[in-house]
Phi, psi and omega in degrees: 000140180254129180260143181261137178246144173261129176236181177288339177273336182153201179265129172245142174261138178212178181297158181285136179272146175283164184290336181288318174298322179290326177293320179296317178303315178293324178294315182292324176295316180296322181289324186289321183298305180298335177293321181291320181295319184294320180293325177290327180290321183288329187232066175292156178294127178254130180261138179268117182250117181273129176272132178282143181272144181282175182304321183293318187282341177295140182278127184291160182295327180297313176298320179295318176300316177299312180301316182292327176299315182294324183284317186257339184251198183243118173232164180222141177260137177113149183277328182295310177293326182287328174291318179299313185289332180290327180292325175293319183110017175286330191280133178259343180199146167250137172244124183244123179286173187284325182264030173290136180303143187302319185297313181291319182294324173298314178298315181292317178295327175294315177293322176301319181292323178291323185257008178059040175264129182290149180244128168250119179276110184276131188292330186277174179280179178295324175299316177296316177301317178292319179289328170300320177281353180082026180246141179284004183234160183291141179237109180279314181230126181244130176247134182260120173264315175234137183285323182079224181261016180273159176254025187296330180289336177288326184286331179281336177283335181287331180271000000 
């Protein structure tokens, strides 16, 4: 007896298959199907959902410029060093945090006026200024010697 097989090309006639081979074929087909289904269940497609940042979470242009100045330019932290270098004329900009002690703020502003150095009053605390600069400690006064690839000088002219 000749058994007919259906393929994608059409119907083919071939020799009769024994019952054993057909049972083996069905077992392998059944075994391969669940394996494929398991792999699909183990590795589902994951979509990356980006969350929009709220207005508070967005980084201000001043923060971005400060971070870039610290990474690409030359800056120094602290009021004593910045005051000494401002008298020489090396400092291009002072950044003062909101909670800087009044005595330090007065000394820096007086020396900045004498040397015609612009001052940028940072609205955040010294801890926030330190974290923007990538430091684990508070930074009350930051003096910028070289701006690097930052646009921080443009931001001081606008204010």
